[in-house]
N, C-alpha and C positions, 0 to 999 in steps of 0.2 A: 528337562521341562516337565516329565511325567514325574518325577520325583518330588520336584517341589510342589506340585499340584497336590500329591499324595499327602506332603508333610504340612501344606496349609490345610486341607482335609481335616487331617487329625488333629492340628492346633485348635481349629474351631469346634470341633467335635469336643475336646477335652476340655476348652474352656465352659462347655454347657456343662461339663459333670458337677455334682455338686455331694456333699456327705451327707450321711443318712439324716443326722441332727438338724441341718438345715432346711433338709424338705418336711421332715417332721415338723419343725419349728412353724415353717409357713404355714402348712396345711392346719396345725392348730389355730394359728392367728387367724385364718379364713374361715374357719369355724367359728370362731369367737365372734368373728365380726358379722357372721352370718344369724347370730343370737342363737347359736346351737351349743353353747358350752357356759355352766354356770361358773359366775364369777364373784369373788369380793374384792370392792376396790376399797383401799381406807387411805384416809388421809390424816398424816402424822405430824406432829410440832415436835421439833427436833430440840428445841428449846426446854420444853415443859416435859416432853415425853408423853404428852397424853394424845388419845386417838381424837381427831377432831370429826370424823367423819366416816359411816361406812356405808357403802351403796353394794347390796347383794341382789344377783338375779343374773339373768341372760343381757349380759352388758357388752356393749363394745365402746371401747376408749379412743379419742382422737385428742393428742397433744401437738399443740403447735409451738412454734418457736419463741412463741412472746407470753412465756410462762401462764398461759391459759389452757386447761383441759376440759374437754364436752366429753360427756359420759351418757349414751343412749341405751336405754333399757326395755326391752320389750315386754310388757307387762299383761298382754292376752294376744288373743289371734292377730288382730290389726290395732292393739294399742301400745303406744310407746310413750316414755319419757324420757326428757333429756336435761341433763343438769350441766352447768356452767360452772367452774372452780378455777379460781386463780391462786396460783403459787408464788410463795416468796422465799426470800432467804431460809426460813428456819420451817418452811411446811414443804412437806414430798408427801409420794404418795407411791403405794406399792399396788400390783394387781395379784390375787391368789386365785388360781383356777380351783374350783371346788372337788371335780371330779376327774377320775383319769379319762383320757379320752385314746378310742383306738382309729390311728391313722396310718396312711401308707409311709412307708421311708421311700419307696421305688417310684411312685407317681406323684405329679403336682395335681393339686386339686384345680379344676377349673370351674366356676360357675357362671352359667349361662342365663340371664334374666332377659327374656323379651320385652318383660312390662317397662324395664328401662329404656329400651331403646322408643318404644312406642309408649309415649307417658299418657297417664289419664290428665286429658284435659277437662276441666271444670270452669264453667263461664260464671263469671261472678254478674250475678242482678242487682 
């Protein structure tokens, strides 16, 4: 019984282990989604070989499964712009991280924002 419990605990702990690349990747994604990493998003036409659109700055990308992409960029201390783009069979995009970033490969990054839990309610007059 004790051996089975020890084996179960070890299995649970080992499933939580991750390699350095995955931890770093998650931490970079978290930082980018918090507008801390400059990026360039380029939309590319695969048939003509032309760049159709380029968006640069502190941007976060949200791609849904319906061939739609939303890009939100921070333009000032409390200013943001949001762009919506549609993809087709010949249009794709790529995201380039403009600068290297120092992230931990040992610890996951957790961001706690109390303002999200207690929203700012603005009455409409």
